TORZAGU-345108 format. One record per residue (C-alpha): residue number from 1; residue in one letter; chain; x, y, z. Coordinates in steps of 0.2 Angstrom, whole numbers, plus 5000, padded with zeros to 4 digits. Each point is the difference from the previous one (the first is absolute). Last residue first. Layout:
<atoms>
[NUM "A" "A" [X Y Z]],
...
</atoms>
This chain:
<atoms>
[377 "D" "A" [5645 5455 5527]],
[376 "N" "A" [4994 5016 5009]],
[375 "M" "A" [4987 5003 4986]],
[374 "L" "A" [4994 5016 4991]],
[373 "G" "A" [4984 4997 4991]],
[372 "V" "A" [4995 5011 4985]],
[371 "V" "A" [4983 5000 4993]],
[370 "C" "A" [4998 5011 4984]],
[369 "T" "A" [4982 5002 4994]],
[368 "K" "A" [4991 4998 4983]],
[367 "N" "A" [4987 4989 5009]],
[366 "Y" "A" [4999 4997 5019]],
[365 "L" "A" [4992 4986 5010]],
[364 "E" "A" [4999 5007 5018]],
[363 "M" "A" [5005 4996 5018]],
[362 "Y" "A" [4992 5013 5012]],
[361 "D" "A" [5013 5013 5007]],
[360 "N" "A" [5012 4999 5014]],
[359 "G" "A" [5012 4985 4998]],
[358 "N" "A" [5005 5007 4983]],
[357 "N" "A" [4987 4992 4989]],
[356 "A" "A" [5003 4991 4983]],
[355 "I" "A" [4994 4990 4985]],
[354 "E" "A" [5004 5005 4982]],
[353 "G" "A" [4990 4996 4985]],
[352 "M" "A" [5006 4990 4985]],
[351 "S" "A" [5018 5001 5004]],
[350 "L" "A" [5016 5005 4992]],
[349 "V" "A" [5012 4992 5012]],
[348 "G" "A" [5014 5003 5013]],
[347 "I" "A" [5017 4998 5006]],
[346 "V" "A" [5011 5015 5005]],
[345 "P" "A" [5017 4999 5009]],
[344 "V" "A" [5005 5014 5012]],
[343 "G" "A" [5018 5006 4999]],
[342 "P" "A" [4995 5017 4993]],
[341 "Q" "A" [4981 5002 4998]],
[340 "N" "A" [4989 4995 4985]],
[339 "I" "A" [4983 5007 5001]],
[338 "A" "A" [5002 5016 4990]],
[337 "A" "A" [5011 4992 4987]],
[336 "L" "A" [4987 4986 4998]],
[335 "E" "A" [4986 5014 4996]],
[334 "K" "A" [5012 5008 4988]],
[333 "E" "A" [5004 4984 4992]],
[332 "F" "A" [4982 4999 4996]],
[331 "D" "A" [5003 5013 4987]],
[330 "E" "A" [5002 4987 4986]],
[329 "G" "A" [4982 4997 5001]],
[328 "Y" "A" [4992 5010 5014]],
[327 "I" "A" [4982 4997 4997]],
[326 "L" "A" [5002 4981 4997]],
[325 "Y" "A" [5011 4999 5016]],
[324 "R" "A" [4987 5008 5010]],
[323 "S" "A" [4987 4988 4993]],
[322 "V" "A" [5011 4985 5007]],
[321 "C" "A" [4998 5007 5017]],
[320 "D" "A" [5015 5001 5011]],
[319 "F" "A" [5003 4988 5015]],
[318 "L" "A" [5018 5003 5006]],
[317 "F" "A" [5009 4991 5013]],
[316 "I" "A" [5015 5011 5007]],
[315 "T" "A" [5014 4991 5010]],
[314 "K" "A" [5010 5005 5015]],
[313 "G" "A" [4991 5013 5009]],
[312 "E" "A" [5005 5001 5018]],
[311 "E" "A" [5009 5017 4997]],
[310 "N" "A" [4984 5009 4998]],
[309 "M" "A" [4984 4990 5005]],
[308 "T" "A" [4986 5013 5000]],
[307 "A" "A" [5007 5015 4990]],
[306 "F" "A" [5008 4987 4989]],
[305 "C" "A" [4984 4993 4995]],
[304 "D" "A" [4991 5017 4997]],
[303 "E" "A" [5015 5005 4989]],
[302 "I" "A" [4997 4985 4990]],
[301 "A" "A" [4982 5005 4997]],
[300 "N" "A" [5004 5018 4997]],
[299 "K" "A" [5012 4996 4986]],
[298 "A" "A" [4987 4989 4992]],
[297 "A" "A" [4987 5014 5001]],
[296 "E" "A" [5012 5012 4992]],
[295 "V" "A" [5003 4989 4986]],
[294 "L" "A" [4981 4998 4997]],
[293 "T" "A" [4998 5019 5001]],
[292 "E" "A" [5014 5003 4987]],
[291 "I" "A" [4994 4987 4988]],
[290 "D" "A" [4983 5007 4999]],
[289 "G" "A" [4984 5000 5010]],
[288 "N" "A" [4981 4999 4998]],
[287 "L" "A" [4985 4995 5011]],
[286 "V" "A" [4982 4998 4998]],
[285 "E" "A" [4990 4999 5017]],
[284 "L" "A" [4989 4986 5005]],
[283 "F" "A" [4987 4998 5013]],
[282 "S" "A" [4994 4983 5004]],
[281 "E" "A" [4981 4997 5001]],
[280 "N" "A" [5002 4983 4991]],
[279 "P" "A" [5016 4992 5003]],
[278 "V" "A" [5016 5002 4990]],
[277 "P" "A" [5009 4984 4994]],
[276 "T" "A" [5018 5000 4996]],
[275 "A" "A" [5008 5001 4982]],
[274 "L" "A" [4986 5010 4994]],
[273 "I" "A" [4988 4997 4985]],
[272 "L" "A" [4990 5015 4995]],
[271 "S" "A" [4982 4997 4994]],
[270 "S" "A" [4991 5008 4985]],
[269 "G" "A" [5005 4986 4988]],
[268 "V" "A" [5015 4991 5008]],
[267 "S" "A" [5014 5012 5004]],
[266 "T" "A" [5018 4996 5005]],
[265 "F" "A" [5013 5003 5013]],
[264 "P" "A" [4992 5011 5013]],
[263 "D" "A" [5012 5000 5015]],
[262 "R" "A" [4995 5004 5018]],
[261 "V" "A" [5011 5011 5010]],
[260 "I" "A" [4998 5001 5019]],
[259 "I" "A" [5003 5018 5006]],
[258 "E" "A" [5014 4999 5012]],
[257 "S" "A" [4996 5001 5019]],
[256 "G" "A" [4991 5010 5013]],
[255 "M" "A" [4982 4996 4994]],
[254 "R" "A" [5000 4989 4985]],
[253 "N" "A" [4994 5007 4984]],
[252 "L" "A" [4997 4989 4985]],
[251 "G" "A" [5009 5005 4984]],
[250 "F" "A" [4997 4997 4982]],
[249 "P" "A" [5014 4999 4987]],
[248 "F" "A" [5003 5013 4986]],
[247 "M" "A" [5018 4997 4992]],
[246 "K" "A" [4997 4981 4997]],
[245 "S" "A" [4983 5005 4993]],
[244 "I" "A" [5008 5008 4984]],
[243 "D" "A" [5010 4986 4993]],
[242 "F" "A" [4988 4986 5007]],
[241 "F" "A" [4985 5008 4991]],
[240 "N" "A" [5007 5003 4983]],
[239 "E" "A" [4989 4988 4991]],
[238 "E" "A" [4985 5000 5011]],
[237 "T" "A" [5000 5019 4999]],
[236 "I" "A" [5007 5015 5010]],
[235 "E" "A" [5000 5017 4993]],
[234 "L" "A" [5013 5011 5007]],
[233 "G" "A" [4997 5019 5003]],
[232 "S" "A" [5009 4998 5017]],
[231 "Y" "A" [4987 5005 5013]],
[230 "E" "A" [4984 5001 4991]],
[229 "K" "A" [5005 4985 4989]],
[228 "I" "A" [5005 4989 5015]],
[227 "I" "A" [4984 5004 5010]],
[226 "N" "A" [4989 4997 4985]],
[225 "A" "A" [5008 4983 4997]],
[224 "Y" "A" [4997 4995 5018]],
[223 "V" "A" [4982 5005 5000]],
[222 "E" "A" [4996 4991 4983]],
[221 "F" "A" [5010 4984 5006]],
[220 "A" "A" [4990 5000 5016]],
[219 "P" "A" [4982 5001 4992]],
[218 "K" "A" [4991 5012 5011]],
[217 "W" "A" [4992 4998 5017]],
[216 "D" "A" [5013 5010 5009]],
[215 "I" "A" [5013 4987 4993]],
[214 "T" "A" [4993 4985 4992]],
[213 "K" "A" [5006 4983 4995]],
[212 "V" "A" [5016 4998 5010]],
[211 "A" "A" [5006 4983 4996]],
[210 "N" "A" [5013 4991 5011]],
[209 "G" "A" [4986 4990 5009]],
[208 "E" "A" [4984 5008 4996]],
[207 "S" "A" [4998 5019 5001]],
[206 "E" "A" [4985 5012 5000]],
[205 "T" "A" [4999 5017 5008]],
[204 "V" "A" [5018 5004 5002]],
[203 "K" "A" [4999 5018 5007]],
[202 "Y" "A" [5012 5013 4993]],
[201 "P" "A" [5013 5010 5010]],
[200 "G" "A" [5006 5008 4989]],
[199 "R" "A" [5013 5008 4989]],
[198 "I" "A" [5019 5003 4999]],
[197 "K" "A" [5006 4990 5015]],
[196 "K" "A" [5019 4996 5001]],
[195 "W" "A" [5009 4984 4996]],
[194 "G" "A" [5018 4999 5008]],
[193 "H" "A" [4999 4982 5006]],
[192 "K" "A" [5007 4998 5018]],
[191 "V" "A" [5001 4986 5012]],
[190 "G" "A" [5015 4998 5011]],
[189 "I" "A" [5002 4985 5012]],
[188 "A" "A" [5013 4998 5014]],
[187 "T" "A" [5004 4982 5004]],
[186 "K" "A" [5007 4989 5014]],
[185 "I" "A" [5002 4982 4995]],
[184 "S" "A" [4992 4988 5012]],
[183 "T" "A" [4990 4992 4986]],
[182 "L" "A" [4983 4994 4995]],
[181 "G" "A" [5000 4996 4982]],
[180 "I" "A" [4984 4998 4990]],
[179 "V" "A" [4996 4992 4984]],
[178 "A" "A" [4983 5004 4993]],
[177 "S" "A" [4990 4989 4988]],
[176 "D" "A" [4993 4999 4982]],
[175 "A" "A" [5015 4991 4993]],
[174 "I" "A" [5014 4989 5007]],
[173 "V" "A" [5019 4996 4996]],
[172 "G" "A" [5006 4986 5011]],
[171 "D" "A" [4996 4993 5017]],
[170 "N" "A" [5014 5010 5009]],
[169 "T" "A" [4991 5016 4993]],
[168 "F" "A" [5003 5011 4985]],
[167 "L" "A" [4985 5009 4993]],
[166 "C" "A" [4997 5003 4981]],
[165 "P" "A" [4989 4985 4994]],
[164 "K" "A" [4987 5008 4989]],
[163 "T" "A" [4984 5010 5005]],
[162 "G" "A" [4991 5009 4986]],
[161 "M" "A" [4998 5016 4991]],
[160 "D" "A" [5011 5001 4984]],
[159 "L" "A" [4998 5018 4996]],
[158 "A" "A" [5008 4996 4983]],
[157 "V" "A" [5007 5018 4997]],
[156 "P" "A" [5003 5005 5018]],
[155 "N" "A" [5009 4983 5003]],
[154 "V" "A" [5003 4999 5019]],
[153 "V" "A" [5008 4985 5007]],
[152 "G" "A" [4997 4992 5017]],
[151 "A" "A" [5004 5005 5018]],
[150 "G" "A" [4990 5013 5010]],
[149 "G" "A" [5009 5009 5014]],
[148 "G" "A" [5008 5000 5017]],
[147 "M" "A" [5003 5010 5015]],
[146 "F" "A" [4993 4999 5018]],
[145 "N" "A" [5007 5007 5016]],
[144 "L" "A" [4993 4992 5015]],
[143 "N" "A" [4990 5003 5016]],
[142 "V" "A" [4990 5013 4991]],
[141 "G" "A" [4985 4988 4998]],
[140 "F" "A" [5005 4982 5000]],
[139 "C" "A" [4983 4991 4999]],
[138 "N" "A" [4989 5013 4992]],
[137 "F" "A" [5014 5006 4989]],
[136 "L" "A" [5003 4982 4994]],
[135 "S" "A" [4981 4998 4997]],
[134 "E" "A" [4999 5016 4991]],
[133 "L" "A" [5014 4995 4989]],
[132 "L" "A" [4992 4984 4996]],
[131 "R" "A" [4984 5009 4995]],
[130 "G" "A" [5009 5012 4988]],
[129 "V" "A" [5009 4985 4992]],
[128 "Q" "A" [4984 4992 4995]],
[127 "T" "A" [5001 5001 4981]],
[126 "S" "A" [5016 4991 4996]],
[125 "Y" "A" [5010 5007 4985]],
[124 "G" "A" [5014 5007 5010]],
[123 "D" "A" [5004 4983 5008]],
[122 "V" "A" [5005 5006 5017]],
[121 "L" "A" [5016 5004 5010]],
[120 "V" "A" [4998 5006 5018]],
[119 "F" "A" [5017 5002 5009]],
[118 "M" "A" [4996 5003 5019]],
[117 "S" "A" [5011 5010 5013]],
[116 "R" "A" [5004 5000 5018]],
[115 "A" "A" [4997 4982 5005]],
[114 "E" "A" [5009 4993 5016]],
[113 "E" "A" [4996 4983 4992]],
[112 "E" "A" [4991 4994 5016]],
[111 "A" "A" [4991 5016 5003]],
[110 "L" "A" [4992 5000 4983]],
[109 "N" "A" [4998 4981 4998]],
[108 "D" "A" [4983 4999 5008]],
[107 "E" "A" [4994 5013 4987]],
[106 "M" "A" [5002 4989 4985]],
[105 "S" "A" [4984 4990 5003]],
[104 "N" "A" [4990 5016 5001]],
[103 "V" "A" [5005 5003 4982]],
[102 "L" "A" [4991 4984 4993]],
[101 "A" "A" [4985 5004 5011]],
[100 "E" "A" [4999 5018 4994]],
[99 "F" "A" [5003 4994 4982]],
[98 "D" "A" [4984 4990 5000]],
[97 "N" "A" [4999 4996 4981]],
[96 "K" "A" [4983 5002 4993]],
[95 "P" "A" [5005 5014 4987]],
[94 "D" "A" [5013 4988 4993]],
[93 "S" "A" [5013 5009 4990]],
[92 "L" "A" [5014 4998 5013]],
[91 "G" "A" [4997 4982 5001]],
[90 "P" "A" [5016 4995 5010]],
[89 "I" "A" [5008 5010 5014]],
[88 "V" "A" [5018 4993 5002]],
[87 "Y" "A" [5010 5004 5016]],
[86 "T" "A" [5018 5003 5003]],
[85 "K" "A" [5011 5003 5016]],
[84 "L" "A" [5016 5009 4997]],
[83 "K" "A" [5013 5003 5014]],
[82 "Q" "A" [5015 5011 4997]],
[81 "T" "A" [5015 4997 4988]],
[80 "L" "A" [4989 5002 4985]],
[79 "G" "A" [5007 4992 4984]],
[78 "A" "A" [4995 5010 4985]],
[77 "V" "A" [4998 4992 4982]],
[76 "I" "A" [4999 5012 4985]],
[75 "I" "A" [4996 4991 4984]],
[74 "G" "A" [5002 5005 4982]],
[73 "T" "A" [4991 5007 4985]],
[72 "D" "A" [4991 5016 4997]],
[71 "L" "A" [5013 5009 5012]],
[70 "V" "A" [4998 5018 5006]],
[69 "E" "A" [5017 5006 5006]],
[68 "N" "A" [5004 5013 5013]],
[67 "N" "A" [5002 4988 5015]],
[66 "Y" "A" [4992 4984 4994]],
[65 "I" "A" [4982 5002 4994]],
[64 "I" "A" [4989 4986 4993]],
[63 "D" "A" [4989 5000 4985]],
[62 "T" "A" [4982 4994 4995]],
[61 "F" "A" [5000 4990 5017]],
[60 "I" "A" [5002 4982 5006]],
[59 "G" "A" [4999 4998 5018]],
[58 "G" "A" [5008 4997 5017]],
[57 "I" "A" [4999 4991 5017]],
[56 "I" "A" [5011 4986 5006]],
[55 "P" "A" [5003 4992 5017]],
[54 "K" "A" [5015 4989 5002]],
[53 "H" "A" [4999 4982 4996]],
[52 "V" "A" [5002 5001 4982]],
[51 "S" "A" [4996 4984 4990]],
[50 "K" "A" [4983 5006 4996]],
[49 "L" "A" [5007 5016 4991]],
[48 "I" "A" [5011 4989 4989]],
[47 "P" "A" [4986 4988 4996]],
[46 "D" "A" [4988 5014 4995]],
[45 "I" "A" [5013 5008 4988]],
[44 "E" "A" [4994 4992 4984]],
[43 "S" "A" [4982 5004 5004]],
[42 "P" "A" [5004 5019 5000]],
[41 "I" "A" [5007 5000 4982]],
[40 "F" "A" [5018 5003 4998]],
[39 "E" "A" [5011 5012 4990]],
[38 "A" "A" [4992 5015 5009]],
[37 "N" "A" [4992 5014 4990]],
[36 "N" "A" [4988 5005 5014]],
[35 "A" "A" [5013 5006 5012]],
[34 "S" "A" [5003 4990 5016]],
[33 "L" "A" [5001 5006 5018]],
[32 "I" "A" [5004 4986 5013]],
[31 "I" "A" [5000 5004 5019]],
[30 "I" "A" [5008 4988 5011]],
[29 "G" "A" [5000 4997 5019]],
[28 "K" "A" [5012 4996 5015]],
[27 "V" "A" [5017 5002 4990]],
[26 "N" "A" [5014 5001 5013]],
[25 "D" "A" [5002 4981 5000]],
[24 "N" "A" [5005 5001 4981]],
[23 "A" "A" [4998 4983 4992]],
[22 "V" "A" [4982 5004 4995]],
[21 "F" "A" [5006 5016 4993]],
[20 "E" "A" [5013 4993 4989]],
[19 "E" "A" [4987 4986 4994]],
[18 "L" "A" [4988 5014 4996]],
[17 "I" "A" [5012 5009 4990]],
[16 "D" "A" [5005 4985 4990]],
[15 "Q" "A" [4982 4995 4997]],
[14 "L" "A" [4996 5017 4993]],
[13 "G" "A" [5014 4999 4988]],
[12 "K" "A" [4996 4983 4994]],
[11 "K" "A" [4982 5005 4997]],
[10 "T" "A" [5006 5014 4989]],
[9 "S" "A" [4997 5018 5004]],
[8 "T" "A" [5014 5006 4988]],
[7 "V" "A" [5004 5015 5011]],
[6 "E" "A" [5001 4991 5017]],
[5 "K" "A" [5002 5013 5014]],
[4 "R" "A" [5004 4995 5018]],
[3 "I" "A" [4997 5010 5015]],
[2 "L" "A" [5005 4995 5018]],
[1 "M" "A" [4991 5010 5014]],
</atoms>
């Protein structure tokens, strides 16, 4: 894999790298990772992307990761030396969209492309991501390793919920979609988060979309606030909600795998608004952690990868939840130090939800989780 970093994130800088990769016969596909504070607007680079005849996937994220750096401006462009076949799934917020049919049309290419792994990048504000992942898993099962995450920009103050152009394709920068890359690259996936159960389970007795309205037939905010106060002595309010809730996520149990974290990020009246929908009749646990448990989780994730692939690993691709970064603050360097390995470059993003399986478990959309992909490219 060839990796280029363009710190100033100008349109000219991106164009120069893409022209270099187009001219290089060893480059079979291209991944573009852009931080939000780029010096271009998405529509300005559409003509550049459309001129590239090699397959492109990528996204715009709050921040991007290069080795032990977190960059709030800049671009990382990776040139893959193994096959990449790309697909676009539009209408990712349309509840009527037949994702099963769209995904089934991809299956014919599985053997032809000698596919081993799949990159899945989605608009982080799209509302039907879960249905798409279910369709992907129903079609491909455990035949592939999946990794990816939600593109888009998180603003915990403004909570600007809405799809915007954030995904790179050969047809330009698009919104409310998924871009998928089917590749022959061999991968090993590590998925860890470091959150531990402190209370529960509790039954979700009424929910709608991302809103949990009642838990155990009581107002959800009241139940959640009482749990936090009983455990920590902290009183959560609408004003301090994000500062406290970031340390007390919910967890969904999955047999034989990591607890699936669900992130409450605000409240509206007596309801809790989560980053990812939670269905009625689900059972939630309340979780807690600290810097030490989160760092240990990141360390375990990369160890899992090397235990599977060992000396074949050439590049680390990291999807780390933006809310983990907000928890760490300056201590985020500890998580990156745990992941970085001698002689192995790291590229990655701070994502709005993390997508993964490891070829054995069900594919999930995670929150507050560290997903590490070790690649033999």
